[in-house]
N, C-alpha and C positions, 0 to 999 in steps of 0.2 A: 503437466498441462501433457505429456508425449506418456498418458499411458491407455489410448487407448489406441497406442499402435502398438502396447505390449502383446495383442492377439500372434499379431503376424509373425514378430522372433517366437512368438513359444511355439508355434504350431509348426516350425520348421523342422519341428522332431518328434517322435513318436516319442512316446511316455505316460505309464503309467504312476498314478502320484494319491498317494492315500488320502482318503475323505477329510479325517482330521489335518491333515495340512491343506489339502485344499482351501476345506471350510476358513483356514486359519487364513489361507491368501485371502480369499475374497472378503474376509471383513476387513483386513489390510488395503485393500484396493477402495471399497465401498470407503474407508474415511479417509485416503487420498482425492477420492473422486469429490466427496463433502468439502473436503476443504478446500478446493482449487475452484468447486463453484461457488462461495459465498467468499470465494480472497477476495476481492478488489474492493466488494464493500467497506470493510473499514478506512478501502486509501481516497476513495470516494468519497465517504464522510468525513472524514478530517485534510481535502484538501477545501471543502466546502467551510467548514468548522472554521480556520485558520484565513479561508480566502489568501492565502500565500504561497504560488506555485512555482516560485521565486530558487524554492531550495531543491525543488529537484528537477533532476538530468532528462530532458527529453529522449537521449538514445538506452533510457535504463527503458523508459516504456513505448521506444521504437521495439529495441531488441524483443520485446517481449511480442509484441506487435504481427513480427518474424515469424518467431517463431511456429505461433503459434497457425500463421499464414501456409507454412510446408508443415504444421499439424492435420490443418484440414487438410492439405492435397495429398497430405500420406491416406488419412481414413478414407477420401476419396474412393481412390487411388486402389487401394485394396481393398474394395469393397465389401468394409465392417458394416457390423450389425447397426442398422438408424438412430439407435438412440448415439451410439458409438460419436458418429459424423453429430445429430443434434447434441453432444458435450459438444466435442470439435468448434461450432459453427455457433456456442452457447459465449468459448471464449476469445475465437475473431468481434464477436458485438460488444464481448466484454472491455476487449480494449481497445476497442472505435471508440464506447461512449470515454472513456476515459481518458481517451488523445482528447477526445471534443472537449470534458470539463478541463482537464488543463490548459487547450486555447485557448479558451472565452474565457478563465480563470485570470491567465496570464495578460490577457489585452484588458479586464479589465481590474486587474491590476495597479498598469500602467497606467490608464488614461486617471486615477481615481488620485496613481501617485502624482501623478505629472499636474492634477489641477490645485495640491496641497502645493505642493511648490509653489504653484502659481499663485491662489494666494497670502500665504509667508513672502512670497517677495513684495506683491502688493501692499501688505501691510508694512513694510519693512519699508517702502516707499515714503504710507502716507507720513510715517514716522519722523520719515526725513524733510517734506516741507513746513514750512513755519506757520507757526500757529495764530502767528500774527504779521501780515502785510499787508504796511502800506500806510499804517495809522500812527495818528498827532502823538504828540508824547499826552495830552491827558487821557487821549483812547486805549494807554496800551493798557499789557495786562503788569498786575503789580508781580515777583518774585513771587512772596509770598499765597498769593491766588495760585498760581502755574505747578507751588509743590502741592497747594490739600490738593489742585485736581490728580496729580497723578498718584498722592497719596491714596485717591478716594478709591480711583481707576484701580490702585495696585489690590486694595481691600475687597472690592466688588468678585477682583478675579482669581484673589482665593477663600473667600467663600464657597465661591461657584464651582472650584474645585473642588474644596474640600465637602462640598453638597453631592459633588460624581461618585466620590469615592465612597458617600455614604451609603449612595445606592445598590451600588460596586457592592458592598460585602454587606449589604442584605441581603442581594440576591440570588451571592454566592452562600453563606447562610441557609439561604432558604435550599436552592441544592442540593448540601451539603446531608441533610436530612431527608432528601426527597430518591428515592426510585423508579420514575416517570423512563419512560424511550426520553422524552426528550433533554431532559435532565442529565440525563449518563451522557447524551452524542454531546452537546455543549458545554459540558466542564467536567470531563471523565475526568479530570487531574481530581477531581472533589472526593472517588469514591473509590474504594478498596482495589487491590489488585485482582481477588478474586471477582469483584463483578466487569472489573473491566476485560482482563481476558480469562483468566479463569474458567468462566458461565459461559461468553461464546464458544471457547475450546470443547468445553464438557459437551454442549450442544453441539458441538458437531461430529463428535466421535459418536452419542447414542446416538444421533442423526444416520449415519456413515453405517453406523451397527447392526439398523430395522434396517435399514436398505437393504443388507449383504444378505439379510435373511427373505427380505423381500423377493431380491432380484431370480429371476427362473433360474439362470444358470449361476446362483454364488454359490455351485455345489461345487463343482465342478469344471473345467477347461474341453474345449472342443478340441481331438486331436487329431484334427483333419488334416492333412499333409497336400500343404499347394505346392505349385515346379515352382524352383528357383526363379525363373522368368520374372513373373509375378510377381518376387518380396523383394526383387531389386531396388523397383521404384520409390515403394515403401520405403525400402529400410535408407534409403535417400535422403527421403524423407526426417526418417526420423533423425539423423546423425546429423542434418541441417536443423531444427531443431533443437536436439538437443545439445548446439555449439552458444543457440542463441543466447538460446535459459543459461547457460553457464554462462558465459560471458555480457550477458545481461547487466550483472548484477559492477561492475569496474567503470565504467559510468561515473555510479551514483554512490560509487565510495568512493571515488579522485571530488566529486563532486563538494559532500561529506565535509571530504580533509581540506577541502580552499577553503569554503566559510565555517567551518568549525558548530558544524549546527548538524543537527536533524530535523529544521522544521518545514513540514510541510511530505512528513512521513507516518506515514503510520505502524504503533509496534506489532499490531496486530494483526497486519498484513505480512512482513518478516514471519511470524508464528504462523504463522495458520501453513506459510507458505514451507517453513521446516519441517512441518510436520505432516503434511503432503510429500514431500519428498522423503521422509522418514519414512512412513509408512507403505509408499510405493518401493522403495528400497528394499522393504521389507515382505512387499508380495514376492517378487522375486524371487526372494534368496527361503522363505517358503515355503514356495512351492516345489522348488527340484536347489537340490544344492553339490547335483556334483560338477566339474570343470567344465565340460561341454557344452555346456547350458550357462554356468555363469558367461560362460565367456562368446556364447553366443547375443546375448543380454549385455554388457560390459559397457557399452555404451552408454546403456539405461543409469546403467548402476552408477557408472564414471560420472555421469549430466546430473543424477541425484546428490552423495555422495560431495565433491566438488561444489551446487550450490549449497548446499547448508554449511562448509566453512567458509559462504562468503558472508553468509548469513551472519555468520559469530562474527566477521566484521565489522558490521553494520551493529550488531546487540553490543562492543565496545563499544565503538564509537558514540552508538545512544546514550550507553552509563557517559562516557568522558566527558563528551558536549552539553548533555544537562547538568549534568554535576556540576562542570562550570561553569553555565543561566544561573544556578541554585544559587553559588560560591557571589557571584558578580549580584545577583538583589540580594543578598543579605547585607551588602556590603555599598 
């Protein structure tokens, strides 16, 4: 997400880059941008699919928002191209939408949970009430009749549960052999890994590659050298943004460890994030590989590498905690 400050850092040096390296760098940068543009969509879908966001750390989302605020500030301060500023504003809009959905679902879930608890308590209180009160000996219910009533109620409850399971099973079986967008979104576990993850990533890579060739500046970068005074502010915003992105995963990793679950998180969200940061780092390194240039962009490179490392920790948590859930379900 800090790729829009990349031009500010690069333009502080005079350089000549071969057309091939410039084109490859442009393709990597476009793929990273395409990933960031659609990054939040899988997470929003997952939040509405499970309708339970208590497994998501609000500090994770807030850190991303603060990083994007610094991103927008740096883009405006540096006077970057309008499309770069619009992209930074899109990131900020996506953060606001995500935070809004998070708090909406959090309040909705807590209200529904409270209603469910109240209903259970009311049912338990009703069961404790005497079935017959102040009745004469002739009007008392015989134990055999009482037992028959309880047995019939249990049989009806069991039959209703079996009917619901049968309906869910048939619906899941239909979705398993369906490829509609609604089925893929609502029942992603019924589809192959390629449909869930490979196909979206392939689409983003293709879109980013095509976008690179369609971009008017896709084959090269500006070599204009701004004054040092004008680049200090954007550089500071870049460091703040990189720090917030780098540390944003830590609260979520801790939250996952405490809950022993990754419920509410989208694996595709983190896959796109890893691909974006990987392509962003390649964009820098492919364009130039001399030490002076790398040192100038070291903050962005370290930020990308650090974020990928933290994403790998979350991948491990997905593997461990989902495996524990599957083993529990089997038992």
